[in-house]
TIMI-844447 format. One line per field, with one value per atom (N, C-alpha, C): z, x, y; residue in one letter; atom name. Coordinates in steps of 0.1 Angstrom, whole numbers, plus 2048, in hexadecimal, padded with zeros to 3 digits. Each point is the difference from the previous one (the first is absolute). Example, Ala and Ser with C-alpha at 12.3 -4.5 7.8 and 13.67 -1.06 7.14 Angstrom:
2
zz 84E,800,800,7F9,800,808
xx 884,7F7,809,7FC,809,7F8
yy 7C7,80C,80C,80B,80B,80B
lumdren a,a,a,s,s,s
doza N,CA,C,N,CA,C
***
This chain:
87
zz 583,804,80C,80A,80C,800,802,801,80E,806,80E,801,805,802,80F,804,80E,801,809,803,80D,800,80C,808,7F9,806,803,80C,803,80C,7FE,80B,802,80B,803,801,7F9,800,808,80C,808,806,7FC,805,7FD,7F4,7FC,806,808,805,7F8,7FE,7F9,80B,800,80A,7F8,804,7FB,802,7F6,802,7FC,808,7FD,805,7FB,805,7FB,806,7FC,7F6,7F6,7F6,7F3,801,7F4,7FA,7F3,7F9,7F5,7FC,7F5,7F7,7F4,7F6,7F9,800,7F9,7F5,7F5,7F4,7FA,7FD,7FA,7F3,7F5,7F3,7FB,7F6,7FA,80A,808,80A,7FA,805,7FA,808,80D,809,80B,802,80A,809,80D,80A,80B,804,80C,80A,80D,80A,80D,80A,80D,807,808,807,80E,809,80E,801,809,803,7F8,7FB,7FA,7F3,7FA,7F4,7F5,7F4,7F4,7FB,7FC,7FB,7F1,7F8,7F2,7FD,7F8,7FD,7F1,7FB,7F2,7FE,7F6,7FD,7F1,7FC,7F2,7FD,7F3,7FD,804,805,806,80F,806,80E,809,7FA,808,805,80C,806,808,7FF,809,807,80D,808,805,800,804,80A,80C,809,801,7FE,800,809,806,807,7F6,803,7F7,7F9,807,7FA,7F4,802,7F5,7F4,803,7F5,7F8,808,7F9,7F7,805,7F8,7F4,801,7F5,7F5,805,7F6,7FA,807,7FA,7F5,803,7F6,7F4,802,7F4,7F8,807,7F9,7F8,805,7F9,7F4,801,7F5,7F5,804,7F6,7F8,806,7F9,7F8,804,7FA,7F9,801,7FA,7F4,7F7,7F4,804,80C,805,7FF,803,801,7F3,7F5,7F3,7FA
xx B38,7F6,804,7F7,802,7F8,807,7FA,801,7F5,801,7F9,807,7FB,7FF,7F5,7FE,7FC,806,7FE,7F9,7F6,7F9,7FC,7FB,7FD,7F1,7FC,7F2,800,7F8,7FE,7F2,7FC,7F2,7FF,7F7,7FE,7F3,801,7F4,801,7F6,7FF,80D,806,80C,80D,7FF,80C,804,80D,804,806,7FC,804,805,80B,805,7F7,7FD,7F7,808,800,806,80F,807,80E,809,80C,809,80B,7FB,809,7FF,7FC,7FF,80D,800,80C,7FC,809,7FD,80D,7FD,80B,7FB,809,7FD,80A,7FC,808,7FD,809,7FE,807,7F9,806,7FF,809,800,803,80A,804,805,7FB,803,80A,800,809,806,80D,807,808,800,807,806,80C,806,803,7FC,803,802,805,802,7F3,800,7F4,804,7FD,805,80F,806,80E,808,7FA,808,7FB,7F7,7FA,7FF,7FE,7FE,7F2,7F9,7F2,801,7FB,7FF,7F1,7FD,7F2,7FE,7F7,7FD,7F2,7FE,7F2,7FE,7F3,7FD,7F8,7FD,7F9,7F2,7FA,7F3,7FF,80C,801,801,801,802,80E,802,80E,803,80C,805,80D,801,80B,807,80D,808,80B,801,80A,80A,80D,80B,80B,807,80D,80B,80A,80B,806,802,806,7F7,7F3,7F7,800,802,801,80D,80B,80C,7FF,7F9,7FE,7F8,7F6,7F7,809,808,808,80B,805,809,7F8,7F4,7F8,7FE,7FD,7FE,80D,80B,80D,802,7FD,802,7F7,7F4,7F7,805,805,806,80B,808,80B,7FB,7F6,7FD,7F3,7F8,7F2,7FF,7F8,7FD,7F6,7FA,7F6,807,80C,807,807,7FD,806,7FA
yy 340,7F6,7F9,7FF,7F9,7F3,7F5,7F3,7FB,7FC,7FC,7F2,7F6,7F3,7FD,7FC,7FD,7F1,7F9,7F2,7FE,7F7,7FD,80C,80A,80D,802,802,803,809,80B,80A,802,805,803,80F,806,80E,803,806,802,80F,808,80D,808,7FE,808,7FA,7F6,7FA,7F3,7FE,7F4,7F6,7F4,7F6,7F4,7FA,7F4,7F4,7F8,7F4,7F4,7F6,7F3,800,7F6,7FE,80B,801,80A,7FB,7F9,7FA,808,80D,808,804,802,805,809,808,809,803,802,804,80D,80A,80C,802,804,802,80E,808,80D,801,801,801,80E,803,80D,80B,7FD,80A,80D,80B,80D,808,7FD,807,7F7,801,7F8,809,7FD,809,7F7,803,7F9,80B,7FD,80A,7F9,807,7FA,7FD,7F5,7FC,7FC,808,7FE,801,7F9,801,7F7,7F5,7F5,7FA,806,7FA,80B,7FA,808,7FC,80A,7FE,803,7F6,801,802,80B,803,800,7F8,7FE,805,808,805,800,7FD,800,80D,803,80D,800,7F5,800,803,802,803,7F4,7F4,7F4,800,7FC,801,7F3,7FC,7F5,805,7FE,804,7F4,7FF,7F5,805,7FB,804,7F5,804,7F6,804,7F7,803,802,808,803,7F4,7F5,7F4,7FB,801,7FC,809,80D,80A,7FD,7FD,7FD,7F3,7F6,7F4,803,809,804,807,809,808,7F7,7F6,7F6,7F8,7FC,7F8,809,80D,809,801,802,801,7F3,7F5,7F3,7FF,805,800,809,80C,809,7F9,7F8,7F9,7F5,7F8,7F3,800,80A,7FF,80A,7FC,809,80B,7FF,80A,80E,801,80D,804,7F9,804,80C
lumdren m,m,m,l,l,l,a,a,a,l,l,l,t,t,t,l,l,l,e,e,e,d,d,d,f,f,f,m,m,m,v,v,v,e,e,e,l,l,l,n,n,n,d,d,d,g,g,g,s,s,s,i,i,i,k,k,k,n,n,n,v,v,v,g,g,g,p,p,p,k,k,k,n,n,n,k,k,k,s,s,s,a,a,a,t,t,t,a,a,a,k,k,k,l,l,l,f,f,f,d,d,d,v,v,v,d,d,d,d,d,d,v,v,v,e,e,e,a,a,a,r,r,r,e,e,e,f,f,f,g,g,g,d,d,d,k,k,k,r,r,r,v,v,v,k,k,k,l,l,l,v,v,v,f,f,f,e,e,e,d,d,d,d,d,d,d,d,d,g,g,g,n,n,n,e,e,e,i,i,i,q,q,q,v,v,v,s,s,s,l,l,l,f,f,f,p,p,p,e,e,e,d,d,d,v,v,v,r,r,r,k,k,k,l,l,l,t,t,t,d,d,d,d,d,d,i,i,i,d,d,d,e,e,e,l,l,l,e,e,e,e,e,e,d,d,d,s,s,s,s,s,s,v,v,v,f,f,f,d,d,d
doza N,CA,C,N,CA,C,N,CA,C,N,CA,C,N,CA,C,N,CA,C,N,CA,C,N,CA,C,N,CA,C,N,CA,C,N,CA,C,N,CA,C,N,CA,C,N,CA,C,N,CA,C,N,CA,C,N,CA,C,N,CA,C,N,CA,C,N,CA,C,N,CA,C,N,CA,C,N,CA,C,N,CA,C,N,CA,C,N,CA,C,N,CA,C,N,CA,C,N,CA,C,N,CA,C,N,CA,C,N,CA,C,N,CA,C,N,CA,C,N,CA,C,N,CA,C,N,CA,C,N,CA,C,N,CA,C,N,CA,C,N,CA,C,N,CA,C,N,CA,C,N,CA,C,N,CA,C,N,CA,C,N,CA,C,N,CA,C,N,CA,C,N,CA,C,N,CA,C,N,CA,C,N,CA,C,N,CA,C,N,CA,C,N,CA,C,N,CA,C,N,CA,C,N,CA,C,N,CA,C,N,CA,C,N,CA,C,N,CA,C,N,CA,C,N,CA,C,N,CA,C,N,CA,C,N,CA,C,N,CA,C,N,CA,C,N,CA,C,N,CA,C,N,CA,C,N,CA,C,N,CA,C,N,CA,C,N,CA,C,N,CA,C,N,CA,C,N,CA,C,N,CA,C,N,CA,C,N,CA,C,N,CA,C,N,CA,C,N,CA,C,N,CA,C
***
């Protein structure tokens, strides 16, 4: 399930073209639940792309620098040690 929250979001649709309307203070949050497939791969010369997909075909891609990937893996290692999630 993909949940998408858009804040202060307004666009104009005119003859098939989408145009920003209003100030540029828009923000969005995307959440993907019940992930069915996860993949990590190289992205460009210096990044790692994480791809998360559910069984409905919804997909979120995240590009991280190696130091961010290492922090993420450290956080997961810590969770494995301290959390009941991995029991």
